[in-house]
Each structure stands twice: as structure tokens, then as C-alpha cells.
Backbone and ligand atoms as CSV (ligand in chain L), in Angstrom:
chain,resi,resn,atom,element,x,y,z
A,1,MET,N,N,18.617,-5.795,-8.298
A,1,MET,CA,C,18.872,-6.382,-6.898
A,1,MET,C,C,17.892,-7.378,-6.986
A,2,THR,N,N,18.300,-8.444,-6.363
A,2,THR,CA,C,17.588,-9.540,-5.983
A,2,THR,C,C,17.032,-9.383,-4.555
A,3,GLN,N,N,15.717,-9.853,-4.541
A,3,GLN,CA,C,15.131,-9.524,-3.115
A,3,GLN,C,C,14.999,-10.983,-2.517
A,4,LEU,N,N,15.448,-10.839,-1.177
A,4,LEU,CA,C,15.250,-12.299,-0.585
A,4,LEU,C,C,14.653,-11.884,0.949
A,5,SER,N,N,13.648,-12.789,1.240
A,5,SER,CA,C,13.286,-12.294,2.747
A,5,SER,C,C,12.752,-13.913,3.400
A,6,VAL,N,N,13.061,-13.545,4.619
A,6,VAL,CA,C,12.574,-14.733,5.307
A,6,VAL,C,C,11.638,-14.310,6.654
A,7,CYS,N,N,10.672,-15.060,6.607
A,7,CYS,CA,C,9.612,-14.921,7.634
A,7,CYS,C,C,10.110,-15.239,8.979
A,8,ILE,N,N,9.849,-13.983,10.026
A,8,ILE,CA,C,10.175,-14.228,11.336
A,8,ILE,C,C,8.886,-14.289,12.415
A,9,GLY,N,N,8.036,-14.535,11.786
A,9,GLY,CA,C,6.779,-14.927,12.450
A,9,GLY,C,C,6.970,-16.083,13.566
A,10,SER,N,N,6.019,-16.043,14.404
A,10,SER,CA,C,6.298,-17.086,15.517
A,10,SER,C,C,6.470,-18.715,15.094
A,11,ALA,N,N,5.395,-18.898,14.233
A,11,ALA,CA,C,5.454,-20.211,13.547
A,11,ALA,C,C,6.441,-20.622,12.711
A,12,CYS,N,N,7.103,-19.612,12.049
A,12,CYS,CA,C,8.341,-19.845,11.267
A,12,CYS,C,C,9.552,-19.884,12.055
A,13,HIS,N,N,9.513,-19.266,13.193
A,13,HIS,CA,C,10.507,-19.126,14.124
A,13,HIS,C,C,10.722,-20.532,14.666
A,14,LEU,N,N,9.640,-21.212,15.057
A,14,LEU,CA,C,9.596,-22.591,15.767
A,14,LEU,C,C,10.276,-23.523,14.613
A,15,LYS,N,N,9.934,-23.267,13.311
A,15,LYS,CA,C,10.215,-24.211,12.215
A,15,LYS,C,C,11.812,-23.833,11.946
A,16,GLY,N,N,12.371,-22.956,12.592
A,16,GLY,CA,C,13.842,-22.701,12.267
A,16,GLY,C,C,14.218,-21.761,11.313
A,17,ALA,N,N,13.372,-20.555,11.355
A,17,ALA,CA,C,13.758,-19.237,10.777
A,17,ALA,C,C,15.137,-18.759,10.930
A,18,TYR,N,N,15.442,-18.881,12.327
A,18,TYR,CA,C,16.669,-18.228,12.673
A,18,TYR,C,C,17.877,-19.034,11.803
A,19,ASN,N,N,17.799,-20.373,11.945
A,19,ASN,CA,C,18.881,-21.014,11.126
A,19,ASN,C,C,18.723,-20.516,9.573
A,20,VAL,N,N,17.591,-20.540,9.007
A,20,VAL,CA,C,17.730,-20.233,7.649
A,20,VAL,C,C,18.361,-18.896,7.499
A,21,ILE,N,N,17.926,-17.882,8.396
A,21,ILE,CA,C,18.576,-16.543,8.316
A,21,ILE,C,C,20.022,-16.539,8.385
A,22,SER,N,N,20.436,-17.373,9.340
A,22,SER,CA,C,21.892,-17.287,9.442
A,22,SER,C,C,22.754,-18.104,8.428
A,23,THR,N,N,22.273,-19.185,7.780
A,23,THR,CA,C,22.609,-19.717,6.570
A,23,THR,C,C,22.761,-18.800,5.446
A,24,PHE,N,N,21.533,-18.153,5.257
A,24,PHE,CA,C,21.532,-17.130,4.098
A,24,PHE,C,C,22.549,-15.918,4.316
A,25,GLN,N,N,22.615,-15.378,5.492
A,25,GLN,CA,C,23.579,-14.528,5.877
A,25,GLN,C,C,25.083,-14.955,5.581
A,26,HIS,N,N,25.505,-16.136,5.952
A,26,HIS,CA,C,26.530,-16.687,5.738
A,26,HIS,C,C,26.972,-16.822,4.282
A,27,LEU,N,N,25.975,-17.281,3.450
A,27,LEU,CA,C,26.263,-17.446,1.996
A,27,LEU,C,C,26.277,-16.260,1.244
A,28,ILE,N,N,25.517,-15.386,1.748
A,28,ILE,CA,C,25.633,-13.891,1.100
A,28,ILE,C,C,27.140,-13.325,1.290
A,29,GLU,N,N,27.525,-13.601,2.677
A,29,GLU,CA,C,28.981,-13.244,2.814
A,29,GLU,C,C,29.994,-14.012,2.009
A,30,THR,N,N,29.752,-15.135,2.075
A,30,THR,CA,C,30.877,-16.092,1.429
A,30,THR,C,C,30.923,-15.843,-0.012
A,31,HIS,N,N,29.808,-15.429,-0.695
A,31,HIS,CA,C,29.622,-15.228,-1.982
A,31,HIS,C,C,29.856,-13.632,-2.450
A,32,ASN,N,N,29.943,-12.790,-1.287
A,32,ASN,CA,C,30.170,-11.522,-1.667
A,32,ASN,C,C,29.079,-11.015,-2.297
A,33,LEU,N,N,28.117,-11.035,-1.706
A,33,LEU,CA,C,26.651,-10.982,-2.535
A,33,LEU,C,C,25.927,-9.437,-1.902
A,34,HIS,N,N,26.498,-8.946,-0.992
A,34,HIS,CA,C,26.005,-7.818,-0.232
A,34,HIS,C,C,25.241,-6.669,-1.112
A,35,ASP,N,N,25.865,-6.328,-2.299
A,35,ASP,CA,C,25.356,-5.106,-3.095
A,35,ASP,C,C,24.534,-5.786,-4.018
A,36,LYS,N,N,24.271,-7.239,-4.122
A,36,LYS,CA,C,23.301,-7.773,-5.233
A,36,LYS,C,C,22.071,-8.441,-4.360
A,37,ILE,N,N,22.022,-8.704,-3.323
A,37,ILE,CA,C,20.883,-9.170,-2.672
A,37,ILE,C,C,20.373,-8.208,-1.638
A,38,ALA,N,N,19.130,-7.870,-1.665
A,38,ALA,CA,C,18.449,-7.076,-0.660
A,38,ALA,C,C,17.877,-8.236,0.341
A,39,PHE,N,N,18.414,-8.341,1.386
A,39,PHE,CA,C,17.872,-9.523,2.378
A,39,PHE,C,C,17.463,-8.744,3.420
A,40,SER,N,N,16.051,-9.332,3.825
A,40,SER,CA,C,15.095,-8.715,4.971
A,40,SER,C,C,14.356,-9.671,5.591
A,41,ALA,N,N,13.945,-9.326,6.883
A,41,ALA,CA,C,13.170,-10.240,7.594
A,41,ALA,C,C,11.673,-9.652,7.327
A,42,LYS,N,N,10.585,-10.683,7.380
A,42,LYS,CA,C,9.215,-10.281,7.257
A,42,LYS,C,C,8.497,-10.756,8.302
A,43,PHE,N,N,7.660,-10.049,8.914
A,43,PHE,CA,C,6.502,-10.809,9.962
A,43,PHE,C,C,5.636,-11.862,9.026
A,44,CYS,N,N,4.806,-12.515,9.820
A,44,CYS,CA,C,4.027,-13.642,9.137
A,44,CYS,C,C,3.521,-13.375,7.792
A,45,THR,N,N,3.736,-14.049,6.840
A,45,THR,CA,C,3.316,-14.117,5.555
A,45,THR,C,C,2.258,-14.899,5.275
A,46,LYS,N,N,1.448,-15.198,6.197
A,46,LYS,CA,C,0.428,-16.306,6.135
A,46,LYS,C,C,0.564,-17.541,5.456
A,47,GLU,N,N,1.653,-18.062,5.555
A,47,GLU,CA,C,2.042,-19.459,5.028
A,47,GLU,C,C,2.244,-20.515,6.448
A,48,CYS,N,N,1.931,-20.182,7.393
A,48,CYS,CA,C,2.190,-21.007,8.493
A,48,CYS,C,C,1.769,-22.072,8.550
A,49,HIS,N,N,0.526,-22.517,7.695
A,49,HIS,CA,C,-0.017,-23.869,7.692
A,49,HIS,C,C,0.837,-24.778,6.973
A,50,LYS,N,N,1.777,-24.267,6.134
A,50,LYS,CA,C,2.473,-25.098,5.294
A,50,LYS,C,C,3.735,-25.604,6.254
A,51,PRO,N,N,4.339,-26.912,5.794
A,51,PRO,CA,C,5.480,-27.457,6.624
A,51,PRO,C,C,6.608,-26.367,6.197
A,52,GLY,N,N,7.417,-25.904,7.167
A,52,GLY,CA,C,8.594,-25.360,6.664
A,52,GLY,C,C,8.460,-23.694,7.012
A,53,VAL,N,N,9.628,-22.981,6.683
A,53,VAL,CA,C,9.914,-21.707,6.904
A,53,VAL,C,C,9.593,-20.983,5.617
A,54,ALA,N,N,8.723,-19.958,5.795
A,54,ALA,CA,C,8.277,-18.999,4.481
A,54,ALA,C,C,9.592,-17.964,4.222
A,55,VAL,N,N,9.793,-18.143,2.744
A,55,VAL,CA,C,10.832,-17.391,2.289
A,55,VAL,C,C,10.237,-16.755,1.107
A,56,ALA,N,N,10.728,-15.549,0.612
A,56,ALA,CA,C,10.369,-15.020,-0.527
A,56,ALA,C,C,11.605,-14.622,-1.463
A,57,LEU,N,N,11.811,-14.979,-2.655
A,57,LEU,CA,C,12.484,-14.458,-3.548
A,57,LEU,C,C,11.964,-13.758,-4.801
A,58,ASN,N,N,12.340,-12.606,-4.866
A,58,ASN,CA,C,11.868,-11.726,-5.817
A,58,ASN,C,C,10.313,-11.780,-5.843
A,59,GLY,N,N,9.822,-11.702,-4.512
A,59,GLY,CA,C,8.184,-11.876,-4.380
A,59,GLY,C,C,7.556,-13.194,-4.437
A,60,GLN,N,N,8.287,-14.199,-5.039
A,60,GLN,CA,C,7.699,-15.478,-5.235
A,60,GLN,C,C,7.850,-16.277,-3.937
A,61,LYS,N,N,6.818,-16.686,-3.197
A,61,LYS,CA,C,6.970,-17.463,-1.936
A,61,LYS,C,C,7.126,-18.739,-2.094
A,62,SER,N,N,7.846,-19.389,-0.966
A,62,SER,CA,C,8.048,-20.874,-0.982
A,62,SER,C,C,8.348,-21.098,0.360
A,63,VAL,N,N,8.200,-22.529,0.967
A,63,VAL,CA,C,8.388,-22.917,2.154
A,63,VAL,C,C,9.588,-23.875,2.141
A,64,ILE,N,N,10.360,-23.665,2.948
A,64,ILE,CA,C,11.686,-24.559,2.902
A,64,ILE,C,C,11.852,-25.165,4.406
A,65,ALA,N,N,12.324,-26.166,4.480
A,65,ALA,CA,C,12.754,-26.923,5.767
A,65,ALA,C,C,14.259,-26.177,6.261
A,66,ALA,N,N,14.515,-25.959,7.237
A,66,ALA,CA,C,15.668,-25.083,7.872
A,66,ALA,C,C,16.966,-25.906,7.204
A,67,GLU,N,N,16.882,-27.050,7.101
A,67,GLU,CA,C,18.076,-27.882,6.641
A,67,GLU,C,C,18.298,-27.876,5.135
A,68,GLU,N,N,17.161,-27.184,4.535
A,68,GLU,CA,C,17.248,-26.983,2.950
A,68,GLU,C,C,17.760,-25.491,2.429
A,69,ALA,N,N,17.985,-24.737,3.513
A,69,ALA,CA,C,18.477,-23.261,3.248
A,69,ALA,C,C,19.528,-23.191,2.509
A,70,ARG,N,N,20.680,-23.972,2.489
A,70,ARG,CA,C,21.723,-24.129,1.830
A,70,ARG,C,C,21.640,-24.373,0.157
A,71,LYS,N,N,20.484,-25.536,0.042
A,71,LYS,CA,C,20.379,-25.983,-1.272
A,71,LYS,C,C,19.257,-25.029,-1.855
A,72,PHE,N,N,18.596,-24.388,-1.083
A,72,PHE,CA,C,17.696,-23.251,-1.822
A,72,PHE,C,C,18.280,-22.088,-2.292
A,73,PHE,N,N,19.329,-21.930,-1.521
A,73,PHE,CA,C,20.122,-20.605,-1.882
A,73,PHE,C,C,20.996,-20.979,-3.073
A,74,GLN,N,N,21.545,-22.369,-3.145
A,74,GLN,CA,C,22.506,-22.510,-4.287
A,74,GLN,C,C,21.373,-22.783,-5.663
A,75,GLU,N,N,20.230,-23.257,-5.563
A,75,GLU,CA,C,19.507,-23.899,-6.611
A,75,GLU,C,C,18.610,-22.576,-7.092
A,76,GLN,N,N,18.303,-21.651,-6.251
A,76,GLN,CA,C,17.387,-20.710,-6.514
A,76,GLN,C,C,17.799,-19.348,-6.447
A,77,VAL,N,N,18.456,-18.842,-5.308
A,77,VAL,CA,C,18.969,-17.597,-5.073
A,77,VAL,C,C,20.223,-17.191,-6.082
A,78,LEU,N,N,21.062,-18.069,-6.222
A,78,LEU,CA,C,22.045,-17.693,-6.997
A,78,LEU,C,C,21.810,-17.736,-8.401
A,79,PRO,N,N,20.966,-18.427,-8.870
A,79,PRO,CA,C,20.634,-18.329,-10.352
A,79,PRO,C,C,19.889,-17.113,-10.517
A,80,ALA,N,N,19.053,-16.717,-9.557
A,80,ALA,CA,C,18.271,-15.373,-9.770
A,80,ALA,C,C,19.230,-14.324,-9.704
A,81,VAL,N,N,20.321,-14.358,-8.971
A,81,VAL,CA,C,21.103,-13.189,-8.833
A,81,VAL,C,C,22.019,-13.178,-10.155
A,82,GLU,N,N,22.150,-14.261,-10.686
A,82,GLU,CA,C,22.945,-14.279,-12.177
A,82,GLU,C,C,22.187,-13.595,-13.282
A,83,GLN,N,N,20.788,-14.150,-13.144
A,83,GLN,CA,C,19.913,-13.663,-13.964
A,83,GLN,C,C,19.845,-12.074,-14.004
A,84,ALA,N,N,19.592,-11.808,-12.759
A,84,ALA,CA,C,19.569,-9.980,-12.523
A,84,ALA,C,C,20.648,-9.272,-13.104
A,85,GLN,N,N,21.701,-10.065,-13.432
A,85,GLN,CA,C,22.803,-9.233,-13.837
A,85,GLN,C,C,22.818,-9.126,-15.201
A,86,ASP,N,N,22.124,-10.140,-15.916
A,86,ASP,CA,C,22.296,-10.166,-17.492
A,86,ASP,C,C,21.732,-8.913,-18.073
L,1,FES,S1,S,4.882,-17.250,10.901
L,1,FES,FE1,FE,5.766,-17.476,9.045
L,1,FES,S2,S,4.350,-17.531,7.676
L,1,FES,FE2,FE,3.069,-17.320,9.389
């Protein structure tokens, strides 16, 4: 199971965490990945000082701009899901 989380602390909220969450939810649905991705929201993960919304993929932290959520999903999350199936 691939673990994906988005920070919903106040700094990330202001930087567009809500948009990242809805983009991820939409893509999980489109790709029918509910049983392959454990998606969760986390409170502040101490990445507030960085530009962007804090996300974690299998424990690996990144910060992404809200408008990069789709790209991140396609370039990072989908390959991680595929790898988990091997
Ligand atoms: S609010 Fe998201 S890392 Fe602090």
C-alpha cells in the first residue's frame, strides 16, 4: 500500500493544501486507486518555512506548489504505486 499524505496545518492551508487534496482525491478516483493508496491528512509536519504545501509519499517529504499537484501525482505517486505492485 502506498502511503500519501498532505499537510493541513495553517501555513500549508494558506499555500493551497485544500487544492492539493482535492486534486489527489480526484486522481485517486480517476485511476481507481482507493485500494492501493492510503491517503491521509497530517497536521503541521514542520516544513512551513519552505515554499509550497508539505506532502509525504511513503514517508518521504516534499513540498509542492498547489498547481504542481497533478504533475507530482503523475511523476511520483503513480510510479510508487506501480513499484509497490511488483
Ligand atoms: S503547516 Fe504544513 S508544514 Fe507546517
